C-alpha positions in Angstrom: 26.6 -27.1 -52.2 29.8 -28.5 -53.8 31.9 -26.0 -51.8 30.2 -27.1 -48.6 30.8 -30.8 -49.4 34.4 -30.1 -50.3 35.0 -28.3 -47.0 33.4 -31.2 -45.0 35.6 -33.8 -46.8 38.7 -31.7 -46.2 37.8 -31.3 -42.5 37.3 -27.6 -42.7 34.5 -25.4 -41.5 32.4 -24.4 -44.5 32.5 -20.7 -45.5 28.8 -20.2 -45.1 29.0 -21.5 -41.5 32.0 -19.2 -40.7 29.9 -16.2 -41.8 27.2 -17.0 -39.3 29.5 -18.2 -36.4 32.3 -17.0 -34.3 35.9 -16.6 -35.7 38.0 -19.7 -35.3 41.1 -21.4 -36.8 40.0 -24.9 -35.7 39.4 -27.8 -37.9 35.9 -29.0 -38.4 35.8 -31.7 -35.7 37.3 -29.4 -33.1 35.1 -26.6 -34.1 32.0 -28.7 -33.8 33.1 -30.0 -30.3 33.7 -26.4 -29.2 30.4 -25.2 -30.6 28.6 -28.0 -28.7 30.4 -26.9 -25.5 29.3 -23.3 -26.0 25.7 -24.4 -26.6 25.7 -26.6 -23.4 27.0 -23.7 -21.4 24.3 -21.3 -22.7 21.6 -23.9 -22.1 22.8 -24.4 -18.5 22.4 -20.6 -17.9 19.0 -20.6 -19.7 17.6 -23.4 -17.6 18.6 -21.7 -14.3 19.2 -17.9 -14.9 19.2 -17.0 -11.2 22.1 -19.2 -10.3 25.4 -17.5 -11.0 28.0 -20.1 -12.1 31.1 -20.2 -9.8 33.3 -21.0 -12.8 32.8 -19.7 -16.3 34.8 -20.8 -19.3 35.2 -17.4 -21.0 36.7 -18.9 -24.1 33.3 -20.4 -24.9 31.5 -17.1 -24.9 30.6 -15.4 -28.1 31.3 -12.0 -26.6 33.4 -12.3 -23.4 33.8 -8.5 -23.0 30.0 -8.1 -22.5 30.0 -10.9 -19.9 32.8 -9.2 -18.0 31.1 -5.8 -18.1 27.9 -7.4 -16.8 29.8 -9.0 -13.9 31.4 -5.7 -13.0 28.0 -3.9 -13.2 26.4 -6.5 -11.0 29.2 -6.3 -8.4 29.1 -2.5 -8.4 25.3 -2.4 -7.8 25.6 -5.1 -5.1 28.4 -3.3 -3.2 27.3 0.3 -3.9 30.7 0.9 -5.6 31.4 3.2 -8.5 31.7 1.2 -11.7 34.6 3.3 -12.9 36.7 2.3 -9.9 36.5 -1.4 -10.4 
């Protein structure tokens, strides 16, 4: 508990939080703002999963490569294209 309090006082992300979260070099305040933005983006998608967003902030995704792969798969199915050629 002391380590966590020390991290908070020094404006650092506590080690226990880092183990459960995404990698980042941000300070605590910036990290929390970024985390909130990520959560809001995911909640928007959860609330309306059939609506594809026109703009996606990839830097807020926990695993951007998976998202890009899913977009390519969706496009390949929609256009009857080969996934390997995209």
